[in-house]
MARDONU-782576 format. One line per field, with one value per residue (C-alpha): x, y, z; residue in three letters; residue number from 1. Coordinates in nm, 3 decimals. Layout:
N
X: [X  ...] $
Y: [Y  ...] $
Z: [Z  ...] $
r: [ALA  ...] $
k: [NUM  ...] $
REM end
This chain:
332
X: [0.737  0.834  0.852  0.477  0.339  0.252  -0.121  -0.131  0.072  -0.197  -0.479  -0.742  -0.919  -1.245  -1.320  -1.593  -1.783  -1.831  -1.827  -2.070  -1.983  -1.937  -2.109  -1.902  -1.922  -2.069  -1.732  -1.606  -1.910  -1.891  -1.522  -1.587  -1.877  -1.620  -1.528  -1.201  -1.148  -0.985  -0.740  -0.402  -0.081  0.226  0.547  0.872  0.690  0.407  0.045  0.010  -0.329  -0.419  -0.695  -0.739  -0.948  -0.980  -0.934  -0.621  -0.439  -0.464  -0.154  -0.065  -0.050  0.074  -0.027  0.193  0.093  0.295  0.410  0.140  -0.120  -0.284  -0.413  -0.748  -0.570  -0.603  -0.968  -1.086  -0.793  -0.741  -1.102  -1.031  -0.789  -0.967  -1.137  -0.799  -0.559  -0.526  -0.475  -0.341  -0.295  -0.117  -0.074  0.293  0.374  0.317  0.043  -0.326  -0.447  -0.106  0.094  0.343  0.705  0.968  1.191  1.142  1.397  1.428  1.493  1.172  0.958  1.107  1.037  0.679  0.617  0.760  0.593  0.248  0.276  0.355  0.090  -0.195  -0.134  0.036  0.298  0.048  0.018  0.278  0.320  0.540  0.363  0.407  0.458  0.302  0.394  0.308  0.555  0.735  0.584  0.819  1.136  1.079  0.990  1.322  1.508  1.296  1.369  1.742  1.730  1.446  1.376  1.410  1.084  0.899  0.736  0.817  0.792  0.597  0.680  0.450  0.603  0.852  1.090  1.427  1.665  2.042  2.188  2.278  1.927  1.778  2.013  1.914  1.545  1.602  1.787  1.496  1.259  1.109  1.141  0.838  0.717  0.739  0.492  0.188  -0.128  -0.396  -0.726  -1.029  -1.358  -1.571  -1.524  -1.633  -1.359  -1.097  -1.208  -1.173  -0.806  -0.715  -0.448  -0.217  0.160  0.319  0.043  -0.120  -0.448  -0.717  -1.027  -1.152  -1.284  -1.489  -1.160  -0.997  -1.301  -1.290  -0.919  -0.960  -1.237  -1.032  -0.726  -0.897  -0.975  -1.166  -0.955  -1.013  -0.754  -0.781  -0.791  -0.996  -1.182  -1.230  -1.071  -0.708  -0.484  -0.394  -0.018  0.274  0.388  0.735  0.779  1.080  1.256  1.537  1.492  1.804  1.727  1.931  2.033  1.819  2.075  2.255  1.932  1.767  2.050  2.063  1.711  1.663  1.320  1.164  1.086  0.851  0.820  0.498  0.524  0.264  0.312  0.238  0.418  0.671  0.827  1.117  1.300  1.432  1.776  1.629  1.440  1.746  1.955  1.688  1.676  2.053  2.034  1.754  1.842  1.820  1.468  1.292  0.962  0.918  0.561  0.398  0.037  -0.119  -0.283  -0.161  0.030  0.221  -0.088  -0.158  -0.422  -0.629  -0.564  -0.604  -0.724  -0.864  -0.557  -0.346  -0.549  -0.499  -0.124  -0.090  -0.285  -0.059  0.259  0.122  0.008  0.348  0.529  0.287  0.342  0.720  0.705  0.490  0.738  1.035  1.170  1.268  1.446  1.301  1.351  1.103  0.810  0.674  0.640  0.953] $
Y: [1.947  2.113  2.463  2.498  2.845  2.927  2.962  2.601  2.478  2.619  2.483  2.267  2.095  2.000  2.312  2.433  2.106  2.150  1.774  1.688  1.414  1.546  1.368  1.106  0.964  0.615  0.452  0.553  0.419  0.096  0.053  0.100  -0.145  -0.413  -0.425  -0.593  -0.864  -0.690  -0.854  -0.843  -1.036  -1.039  -0.915  -0.851  -0.853  -0.613  -0.664  -0.526  -0.421  -0.587  -0.541  -0.813  -0.846  -1.128  -1.501  -1.677  -1.847  -1.553  -1.346  -1.119  -0.740  -0.572  -0.207  0.007  0.353  0.664  0.845  0.903  0.725  0.380  0.082  0.244  0.478  0.179  0.094  0.273  0.151  -0.218  -0.324  -0.244  -0.539  -0.784  -0.985  -1.083  -1.057  -1.139  -0.790  -0.687  -0.343  -0.307  -0.029  0.010  -0.028  0.305  0.396  0.317  0.036  -0.133  -0.151  0.119  0.029  0.165  0.214  0.182  0.089  0.040  -0.332  -0.366  -0.207  -0.437  -0.736  -0.620  -0.607  -0.952  -1.112  -0.971  -1.070  -1.425  -1.446  -1.314  -1.552  -1.333  -1.600  -1.882  -1.830  -1.938  -1.572  -1.372  -1.090  -0.724  -0.461  -0.115  0.175  0.544  0.800  0.649  0.313  0.300  0.287  -0.063  -0.175  -0.049  -0.234  -0.548  -0.549  -0.546  -0.799  -1.030  -0.938  -1.294  -1.363  -1.063  -1.000  -0.631  -0.314  0.001  0.319  0.621  0.968  0.834  1.118  0.981  1.245  1.243  1.263  1.625  1.714  1.541  1.739  2.060  1.991  1.911  2.239  2.423  2.269  2.004  1.731  1.561  1.748  1.531  1.637  1.480  1.474  1.719  1.567  1.730  1.729  1.616  1.430  1.742  1.948  1.689  1.660  2.034  2.008  1.744  1.849  1.686  1.681  1.808  2.062  2.081  2.165  1.897  1.875  1.532  1.627  1.305  1.111  1.352  1.321  0.940  0.935  1.189  0.986  0.665  0.849  0.930  0.732  0.803  0.830  0.903  1.010  1.121  1.482  1.475  1.268  1.311  1.230  1.215  1.090  0.720  0.743  0.758  1.123  1.006  0.750  0.920  1.024  0.765  0.661  0.645  0.739  0.552  0.660  0.448  0.481  0.146  -0.055  0.149  0.075  -0.299  -0.447  -0.820  -0.765  -0.507  -0.163  0.107  0.466  0.670  1.043  1.308  1.544  1.842  1.714  1.957  1.709  1.613  1.881  1.837  1.747  1.476  1.321  1.333  1.161  0.896  0.822  0.771  0.529  0.315  0.018  0.101  0.070  0.120  0.295  0.640  0.756  1.090  1.088  1.402  1.655  1.470  1.628  1.421  1.244  1.061  0.818  1.120  1.344  1.101  0.763  0.635  0.742  0.567  0.247  0.269  0.322  0.031  -0.195  -0.094  -0.172  -0.505  -0.602  -0.513  -0.726  -1.017  -1.003  -0.992  -1.285  -1.490  -1.432  -1.524  -1.171  -1.062  -0.728  -0.387  -0.260  -0.521  -0.384  -0.215  0.127  0.325] $
Z: [0.310  -0.017  -0.158  -0.207  -0.148  0.216  0.147  0.023  0.320  0.550  0.337  0.507  0.223  0.389  0.596  0.360  0.399  0.775  0.829  0.547  0.299  -0.056  -0.341  -0.522  -0.876  -0.926  -0.997  -0.651  -0.467  -0.668  -0.583  -0.210  -0.232  -0.318  0.049  0.148  0.403  0.699  0.936  1.104  1.044  1.266  1.106  1.294  1.627  1.536  1.427  1.076  0.941  0.610  0.353  0.091  -0.225  -0.478  -0.450  -0.334  -0.617  -0.854  -0.942  -0.651  -0.613  -0.294  -0.250  -0.023  0.098  0.177  0.489  0.751  0.537  0.570  0.376  0.289  0.048  -0.188  -0.113  -0.428  -0.644  -0.560  -0.644  -1.010  -1.008  -0.776  -1.051  -1.197  -0.903  -0.535  -0.393  -0.053  0.102  0.433  0.686  0.776  1.145  1.316  1.068  1.022  1.247  1.277  1.597  1.686  1.755  1.990  1.687  1.312  1.047  0.674  0.724  0.924  0.651  0.387  0.611  0.667  0.291  0.223  0.527  0.447  0.081  0.185  0.457  0.243  -0.046  -0.304  -0.378  -0.435  -0.810  -1.067  -1.163  -0.926  -0.738  -0.822  -0.551  -0.603  -0.375  -0.351  -0.213  0.091  -0.004  -0.300  -0.088  0.054  -0.300  -0.436  -0.161  -0.196  -0.569  -0.493  -0.209  -0.309  -0.671  -0.794  -0.609  -0.754  -1.088  -1.064  -0.860  -0.951  -0.759  -0.774  -0.721  -0.468  -0.366  -0.472  -0.342  -0.321  0.035  -0.039  -0.147  0.157  0.382  0.204  0.257  0.624  0.674  0.513  0.765  0.538  0.802  0.955  1.263  1.576  1.842  2.007  1.800  1.895  2.007  1.843  2.034  1.738  1.413  1.227  1.393  1.304  0.940  0.898  0.999  0.740  0.490  0.241  0.297  0.081  0.025  -0.316  -0.487  -0.468  -0.685  -0.573  -0.230  -0.216  -0.204  0.041  0.268  0.258  0.336  0.616  0.782  0.763  0.899  1.230  1.543  1.863  2.180  2.544  2.800  3.160  3.041  2.721  2.464  2.092  1.757  1.651  1.370  1.335  1.290  1.530  1.552  1.661  1.383  1.224  1.548  1.524  1.163  0.947  0.588  0.331  -0.017  -0.253  -0.535  -0.488  -0.479  -0.754  -0.995  -0.923  -0.909  -0.965  -1.120  -1.354  -1.215  -1.341  -1.223  -1.236  -1.169  -1.106  -1.401  -1.174  -0.866  -0.721  -0.481  -0.705  -0.901  -1.254  -1.121  -0.898  -1.188  -1.414  -1.144  -1.096  -1.470  -1.478  -1.185  -1.327  -1.549  -1.922  -2.057  -1.724  -1.801  -1.645  -1.705  -1.627  -1.504  -1.657  -1.423  -1.112  -0.826  -0.570  -0.432  -0.756  -0.614  -0.506  -0.806  -1.095  -0.965  -1.295  -1.491  -1.227  -1.272  -1.649  -1.612  -1.369  -1.604  -1.893  -1.699  -1.574  -1.924  -2.066  -1.811  -1.857  -2.232  -2.188  -1.947  -2.185  -2.466  -2.247  -2.208  -1.857  -1.871  -1.777  -2.131  -2.253  -2.059  -2.372  -2.203  -2.275] $
r: [MET  ASN  ASP  THR  ALA  PRO  ASN  LEU  ARG  ARG  GLN  THR  LEU  LEU  ALA  SER  LEU  ALA  GLY  ALA  ARG  PRO  SER  ALA  PRO  PRO  TRP  PHE  ASP  GLN  ALA  LEU  ALA  ASP  ALA  PRO  GLU  ARG  GLY  PHE  THR  GLU  ALA  ALA  GLY  ALA  ARG  ILE  GLU  THR  LEU  THR  TRP  GLY  GLU  ARG  GLY  ARG  PRO  GLY  LEU  LEU  PHE  LEU  HIS  GLY  ASN  GLY  ALA  HIS  ALA  ASP  TRP  TRP  SER  PHE  ILE  ALA  PRO  PHE  PHE  SER  SER  GLU  TYR  ARG  CYS  THR  ALA  LEU  SER  TRP  SER  GLY  MET  GLY  GLY  SER  ASP  ARG  ARG  GLU  ARG  TYR  SER  PHE  ASP  ILE  PHE  VAL  LYS  GLU  ALA  MET  THR  ILE  ALA  GLU  ALA  THR  GLY  LEU  PHE  GLU  ASN  GLY  ALA  LYS  PRO  VAL  PHE  ILE  GLY  HIS  SER  PHE  GLY  GLY  PHE  PRO  ILE  ILE  GLU  ALA  ALA  ALA  ARG  HIS  GLY  GLU  ARG  LEU  GLY  GLY  GLY  ILE  ILE  ILE  ASP  THR  PRO  ILE  PHE  SER  PRO  GLU  ARG  ARG  LYS  GLU  ARG  LYS  GLU  LYS  GLY  ALA  ALA  TRP  GLU  MET  ARG  PRO  HIS  LYS  ILE  TYR  PRO  THR  LEU  GLU  ASP  ALA  LEU  GLN  ARG  PHE  ARG  LEU  VAL  PRO  ALA  GLN  PRO  CYS  GLU  ASN  LEU  PHE  ILE  ALA  ASP  PHE  ILE  ALA  ARG  THR  SER  LEU  THR  GLN  VAL  GLU  THR  ALA  GLU  GLU  ALA  GLY  TRP  THR  TRP  ARG  PHE  ASP  PRO  TYR  LEU  TRP  ARG  ASP  TYR  GLU  TRP  GLU  ASP  PRO  ALA  PRO  ALA  LEU  SER  ALA  PRO  LYS  CYS  PRO  LEU  ALA  VAL  LEU  LEU  GLY  ALA  ARG  SER  THR  LEU  MET  GLN  GLU  GLY  ASP  ILE  ALA  ARG  MET  ARG  LYS  LEU  LEU  PRO  PRO  GLY  THR  PRO  VAL  ILE  ASP  ILE  PRO  GLU  ALA  TYR  HIS  HIS  VAL  PRO  ILE  ASP  GLN  PRO  LEU  ALA  LEU  VAL  ALA  ALA  LEU  ARG  ALA  VAL  LEU  ALA  GLY  TRP  ALA  SER  ALA  SER  ALA  SER  GLY  GLU  ASN  THR  PRO  MET  ASN  SER  GLY  LEU  ALA] $
k: [1  2  3  4  5  6  7  8  9  10  11  12  13  14  15  16  17  18  19  20  21  22  23  24  25  26  27  28  29  30  31  32  33  34  35  36  37  38  39  40  41  42  43  44  45  46  47  48  49  50  51  52  53  54  55  56  57  58  59  60  61  62  63  64  65  66  67  68  69  70  71  72  73  74  75  76  77  78  79  80  81  82  83  84  85  86  87  88  89  90  91  92  93  94  95  96  97  98  99  100  101  102  103  104  105  106  107  108  109  110  111  112  113  114  115  116  117  118  119  120  121  122  123  124  125  126  127  128  129  130  131  132  133  134  135  136  137  138  139  140  141  142  143  144  145  146  147  148  149  150  151  152  153  154  155  156  157  158  159  160  161  162  163  164  165  166  167  168  169  170  171  172  173  174  175  176  177  178  179  180  181  182  183  184  185  186  187  188  189  190  191  192  193  194  195  196  197  198  199  200  201  202  203  204  205  206  207  208  209  210  211  212  213  214  215  216  217  218  219  220  221  222  223  224  225  226  227  228  229  230  231  232  233  234  235  236  237  238  239  240  241  242  243  244  245  246  247  248  249  250  251  252  253  254  255  256  257  258  259  260  261  262  263  264  265  266  267  268  269  270  271  272  273  274  275  276  277  278  279  280  281  282  283  284  285  286  287  288  289  290  291  292  293  294  295  296  297  298  299  300  301  302  303  304  305  306  307  308  309  310  311  312  313  314  315  316  317  318  319  320  321  322  323  324  325  326  327  328  329  330  331  332] $
REM end
């Protein structure tokens, strides 16, 4: 979905493992051991999958995943915050374990975020909750900040592709649109794992994270013709979706925003980043995560945790001192 070299676009990250689980560092196993409470909440007529950590009544964090992903992308990130925050990760409708819809819209995704935050207790503390979103997950945050920002403590977007309408059209003409076709059913879990790839394609050193995400991205199915494993997202999700220019909302948030970028990400070009900076309110922090490509939670999870903590601490300090503008976040 970008201009990555063809050999990377064809890359299947886990093929060399032949279905075996790679070894993982202790911090990763410890994070997964802090297992979330799993459930479903209805939002706009669909059952939405939710994962929650931490006690109700603590300050709230809502974690929002990217296109074709699911809530478990945050299962090794959210536990780092669960001793201080009430954390929720959701799977957008049409993705993960959530219901599929006949038609999806920008308004629906914003409603899902606000509804799930309310239902899982993120508004029960005196401090307003912060929304954190990777890639596509940043778009509903930008809109929620413009529409409902007075209810939010802030929004943090992570390598969200903020393109102009012209750039989006250019990418579509180059064939960068999501492919809409039925998912293939693989006869075994091992076969399916070997087909997992990241979109947009990129190098990946942390195969233990890629393997975990691949396994949680699959589900067993059985049809009249075949049985096996397939991907847990709606292949026709974007068929009737109307993409909106985020510029108006990005330039008029009612709460602080922060932008984290993968320093090696090729998704946004220099012109896209320059345009984004001009749109953001003065003082909005834009922070590069070193050695990270687009999939920052996979590439540099611990650096991402550190950056999120820094932004949250800056906003908490500003709030305690009575400051409430993005430029007072302490992370220029």
